[in-house]
Residue, then its C-alpha position, 0 to 999 in steps of 0.5 A: m500500500k502506498n502513502i500519499l500526502v496532499l499539502c495545502t496552506g490551511n488544509s481546509c479546501r483544495s487538499q481536502m478535495a484532493h484527499g476525497y478524490l484520491k481516497k475514492i479512486l484508489g480505495p485500498k491501493a493507498k492510504v491518503y492523508s492531507a495536511g497544511i502548514e497551518t490549520h483553517g478547519l474544514n471549509p463548508g464550501a468544499v464539503s458541499i461541492m464534494k457532496e454534489d459529486l457524491i463524496d463525503i468529506s465531512s468527517h475529515t479534519s484539518n491537520m498540521v503536516s507535523e502530525y505525520g512525522g515518521i510516515e514514509w511517503d511514496f508521494i507528496l502532492t502540493v496543491c498550492d504555491h504557498a504550501k510548496e514555498n513555505c512547507p517545512y522540509i519533509p524527509s523521505k528517501t523515496a517520495k515522489r514530489l509533485h506540484h500543481n497550483f490550484f486556484d483557491p475558491s475560498k478567496v472568492q467574494g460575491t454572490e452565492e452563485e459566484k462562490h458556487k461556480a468558484f468551488l465547482k471550477a476548483r473541484n473539477q480541476i482537482k478531480e481531473y488532476c487526481e484521475e490523471f495522477v492515478a492513471s500515470e502512477f498506479s496503472 
């Protein structure tokens, strides 16, 4: 079984969505964790938009990357530039490190419809990325 760590700044939104998709797609092939360099709590918009795609992340928690010391990672995925640039070094002999900067829907101001569109856009990009990641690394 592979260990995958998904990192974002606050572990509230983008990393949580990626965590949900990877867990669903990979099932028992991998243990998926998500963390942040800070914790901002679980974003209700992320929970809601994932539920629309029949993935329940409501039981996820917002965790600090330091909580996962001692795990030998196979993959470390950063999903925002801030986390990539500011994350403390994570020692790993074998981890493949991948990065993709996803747009942050939690920063969008506006109507409920505009916010929903922002979360939908981010979710769909993250879903596509996760599917491509699994196809290239687990096939």
